[in-house]
C-alpha positions in Angstrom: 159.4 251.9 -7.2 155.9 252.4 -8.3 154.6 251.1 -11.7 154.7 254.4 -14.1 153.3 254.5 -17.9 154.6 257.7 -19.6 152.3 258.2 -22.8 152.5 261.3 -24.9 150.0 262.8 -22.8 149.3 262.0 -19.2 151.6 259.7 -16.5 149.8 256.8 -15.2 151.1 255.6 -11.6 150.2 252.3 -9.4 151.8 252.5 -6.2 151.0 249.0 -5.7 149.3 246.2 -6.9 146.3 246.7 -4.3 146.2 250.5 -5.5 144.0 252.1 -8.7 145.9 253.7 -10.9 145.7 257.6 -10.6 146.3 259.2 -14.3 148.4 262.8 -14.1 147.6 265.1 -17.3 151.2 266.8 -18.4 150.8 270.5 -18.4 150.0 271.5 -22.1 153.6 273.9 -21.8 156.0 271.0 -21.2 154.4 268.9 -24.3 155.6 267.8 -26.6 156.7 264.1 -24.5 158.8 261.1 -26.3 157.5 258.4 -23.9 161.1 256.5 -25.0 163.2 259.5 -23.7 161.5 259.9 -20.3 163.8 259.3 -17.3 162.7 258.5 -13.6 164.4 258.5 -10.4 162.4 257.2 -7.4 163.6 258.1 -4.0 162.3 255.9 -0.9 164.3 257.8 1.5 162.5 261.3 0.3 159.2 260.0 -1.0 159.8 261.7 -4.1 159.4 260.7 -7.9 161.1 262.6 -10.6 160.1 262.2 -14.2 162.3 264.3 -16.5 161.9 264.7 -20.3 163.5 266.5 -23.0 160.8 269.3 -25.0 162.2 269.4 -28.6 161.4 272.9 -29.2 162.6 274.0 -26.0 164.4 277.8 -26.0 167.5 277.3 -24.1 168.8 279.8 -21.3 172.4 280.8 -21.0 172.5 278.9 -18.3 171.8 275.5 -20.4 168.3 274.6 -18.6 164.8 275.2 -20.6 162.8 277.6 -20.5 159.9 275.7 -19.6 162.1 273.9 -16.8 162.9 277.3 -15.1 159.4 277.6 -15.0 158.5 274.5 -13.8 161.1 275.1 -11.0 159.9 278.5 -10.2 156.2 277.2 -9.9 157.5 274.5 -7.7 159.2 277.3 -5.3 156.3 279.1 -5.1 154.5 276.0 -4.1 157.0 275.5 -1.4 156.9 278.6 -0.3 152.7 278.6 0.1 153.6 275.3 2.3 156.2 276.8 4.1 153.8 279.3 4.7 151.0 276.7 6.2 153.5 275.0 8.3 154.6 278.6 10.2 151.0 279.2 10.2 150.4 275.8 12.1 153.1 276.5 14.1 151.9 279.8 15.3 148.3 278.6 16.1 149.6 275.7 17.8 152.0 278.0 20.2 148.7 279.5 21.1 147.9 276.0 22.8 150.6 273.9 23.4 152.5 273.7 27.1 156.4 274.7 27.6 156.8 271.0 28.6 154.7 269.7 25.1 157.1 272.1 23.1 160.0 270.6 24.9 159.0 267.0 24.3 158.5 267.8 20.2 162.2 269.5 20.2 163.4 266.1 21.9 162.0 264.2 19.3 163.4 266.4 16.6 166.5 266.2 18.1 166.3 262.1 18.0 166.0 262.2 14.0 169.0 265.0 13.7 166.5 267.9 12.9 167.9 270.5 15.0 166.6 273.4 12.6 163.2 272.1 13.9 164.1 271.2 17.5 165.2 275.2 17.8 161.8 276.1 16.7 160.4 274.5 18.9 162.5 275.4 22.2 162.1 278.8 21.1 158.1 278.7 20.8 158.8 276.7 24.6 160.6 279.8 25.7 157.7 282.2 24.8 155.2 280.3 26.6 153.8 282.6 29.3 154.0 281.2 32.9 156.7 279.0 32.1 159.1 278.3 35.5 162.6 278.7 35.8 163.8 274.8 35.9 161.8 274.6 32.5 163.1 277.4 30.9 166.3 276.5 32.0 166.1 272.8 29.9 164.6 274.7 27.2 167.5 277.4 26.9 170.0 274.5 27.6 168.7 272.1 24.8 168.3 275.0 22.4 172.0 276.0 23.2 173.0 272.4 22.2 170.8 272.7 18.9 172.9 275.9 17.8 176.5 274.2 18.8 174.9 271.5 16.2 174.5 273.6 13.7 177.3 275.5 14.1 175.6 278.6 15.6 178.1 279.4 18.2 177.6 282.6 19.7 173.7 281.8 19.9 174.5 278.6 21.7 176.7 280.5 24.0 174.2 283.2 24.7 171.6 280.4 25.9 173.9 278.8 28.2 175.1 281.9 30.1 171.3 282.5 30.5 171.0 278.6 32.1 173.6 280.2 34.1 172.3 283.5 35.0 169.1 281.6 36.0 170.3 278.9 37.9 174.0 279.1 38.2 174.1 275.5 40.1 173.3 274.3 36.2 176.4 272.3 35.4 175.2 271.7 31.6 175.0 275.6 31.1 178.5 275.9 32.1 179.8 273.3 29.7 177.5 274.1 26.9 178.9 277.5 27.1 182.4 276.6 27.4 182.4 274.1 24.6 180.9 277.0 22.5 183.2 279.4 23.6 186.3 277.2 22.7 184.4 276.5 19.2 184.5 280.3 18.8 188.3 280.1 19.5 188.1 282.0 22.7 189.4 279.4 25.3 190.5 282.0 28.2 186.6 282.9 28.2 185.7 279.1 28.5 188.3 278.4 31.1 187.3 281.4 33.2 183.4 280.0 32.9 184.4 276.8 34.0 186.1 278.0 37.2 182.9 279.3 38.1 180.8 276.2 37.4 179.8 273.7 40.6 182.5 270.9 41.4 181.9 268.6 38.8 184.3 265.7 37.3 183.0 266.6 33.8 184.0 270.3 33.8 186.9 269.9 35.9 188.0 267.4 33.3 187.2 269.9 30.4 188.8 272.9 32.6 192.0 270.7 32.3 191.9 270.3 28.6 191.1 274.1 28.2 193.7 275.3 30.6 196.6 275.2 28.2 194.9 277.0 25.2 193.7 279.8 27.7 196.8 280.1 28.9 198.7 280.2 25.5 196.2 282.6 24.2 196.8 285.2 27.2 200.7 284.8 26.9 200.1 285.8 23.4 198.2 288.8 24.6 200.4 289.9 27.3 203.5 289.5 25.2 201.5 291.8 22.0 201.6 294.5 24.6 203.8 297.7 25.1 206.8 297.5 28.0 204.8 298.9 30.7 201.3 297.4 30.4 202.9 293.5 29.6 204.8 294.0 33.0 201.8 295.4 34.9 199.9 292.4 33.1 202.5 289.6 34.3 201.9 291.2 37.9 198.5 290.9 37.7 199.0 286.7 36.7 201.7 286.6 39.9 199.3 288.4 42.2 196.4 285.7 40.7 198.9 283.0 41.9 199.1 284.3 45.5 202.8 285.4 44.8 202.5 289.0 46.4 206.0 290.0 47.0 207.2 289.1 43.2 203.9 290.7 42.1 204.7 294.2 43.9 208.2 293.8 42.6 206.4 293.3 39.0 204.3 296.3 39.5 207.3 298.7 40.2 209.2 297.6 37.4 206.1 298.3 35.3 205.7 302.1 37.2 209.5 302.8 35.9 208.4 301.7 32.5 205.7 304.1 32.1 206.0 307.0 29.9 203.6 309.1 32.1 204.3 308.7 36.1 200.7 309.9 36.9 198.6 308.6 34.1 195.8 306.5 34.3 198.2 303.5 33.5 200.4 304.5 36.2 197.5 305.1 38.8 196.4 301.8 38.2 199.7 300.0 38.5 199.9 301.9 41.8 196.5 300.5 43.0 197.8 297.0 41.9 200.5 297.3 44.2 198.7 298.3 47.0 196.6 295.6 46.9 200.2 293.3 47.1 201.2 295.5 50.0 197.8 295.0 51.7 198.3 290.8 51.5 201.7 291.5 52.9 200.5 293.7 55.8 202.8 296.2 55.1 199.9 299.0 55.8 202.0 301.9 55.3 203.1 301.2 51.9 199.3 300.7 51.1 198.5 304.5 52.3 201.5 306.0 50.5 200.5 304.5 47.3 196.8 305.0 47.1 197.3 308.4 48.8 199.3 309.3 45.6 196.6 307.9 43.5 193.6 309.4 45.8 195.4 313.2 45.2 195.1 313.0 41.4 191.9 310.6 41.2 189.9 312.0 44.3 186.8 309.5 43.9 189.0 306.4 43.1 186.8 304.2 44.3 189.7 301.1 44.8 192.0 303.5 46.3 189.8 304.6 48.7 188.6 300.8 49.7 192.1 300.0 50.1 193.3 302.8 51.9 190.3 302.5 54.4 191.2 299.0 55.0 195.0 300.1 56.1 194.0 302.7 58.0 192.0 300.5 60.5 195.2 298.1 61.8 197.4 301.5 61.9 194.7 303.0 64.1 194.1 305.9 62.3 190.3 305.4 63.2 189.0 308.9 61.8 190.8 308.8 58.6 189.6 305.4 58.1 186.2 306.4 58.9 186.0 309.3 56.7 187.1 306.8 53.7 184.5 304.5 54.9 182.0 307.4 54.7 183.4 308.2 51.1 182.9 304.8 49.9 179.6 304.7 50.9 178.7 307.9 49.1 179.4 306.2 45.8 178.1 302.6 46.9 175.5 303.3 49.8 175.5 298.7 50.2 179.0 298.2 50.3 179.4 295.6 52.4 182.9 296.1 53.8 182.5 300.2 54.4 179.2 299.4 56.3 181.4 297.1 58.5 183.9 299.9 59.4 181.4 302.7 59.6 179.8 300.2 62.5 182.7 299.4 63.9 184.4 302.9 64.2 181.5 305.2 64.5 180.9 305.1 68.4 184.9 304.7 68.7 186.0 307.7 67.1 183.0 309.8 69.2 183.9 308.2 72.3 187.8 309.1 71.5 186.7 312.5 70.6 184.9 313.1 73.8 187.9 311.7 75.7 
């Protein structure tokens, strides 16, 4: 603690034995001062010396603090605002000259002392640098995602992690940090789905195995809360994803029987899903039957068109398959499956027509 001497009008400080004394005059509104009543607190860690004393004629405020103390606090706050404004201006000025790598280094240094807010500001400045290449941008977003997670700004951490994955799908930290933030947001099913898209990695596999039971519990609870027909449809979807195509088709048939509107949108979606099961078991006539039902009521149903197209070709109904391929391409000109069918069947249908 510095050497300190308080009299009725000033404070005399001596920082160490070799330095000269510094005299600080006390503000008039804080007088008179009783040196015997002065209290001092010194924090070496914060480099802060606090000197307090009671004012004999202070007018108390309702909250118990003196008017003079409130005025002093206000002045200190205003001074702090001025300092913050200067820091902000300095950062803005530096942003014009520092490179993305330099901002990243400053952010990394801030992380080492657990100053995550400063690190976030540095990484943000780095991202904003014109000419930042993809590799550098990915690292900046990844590091900022980590900081957002540390300060419990989980959705921002998710956004940054997903940006990493978009920029570089093979970047494993993007998947890991996104999954951990989604888990913190109590969205384990999304976290698990993100990890399933990750490259093969031991850490990602371990985290996925840890999150999977949570995700399945959430999904099961969601399905159980649905009305009967929708619940049966979702249960069929779970079976389909597991490769249980015959069982899924049976479950979809059960769901159809529970539909209040046999030709409503839910029933058409269930028939579409059942057609996908039949395609997997090579029951192409059943695929055509279900997709015909859907397309009679919704002629531009894209999934039904694709599934019927793929079922008609092995049934050697080439002209109809080609018609469906052209209908698909009218909605999606770049559809790879329809382009291949059109390429395969175009000449064949012409030759058959001539014959």
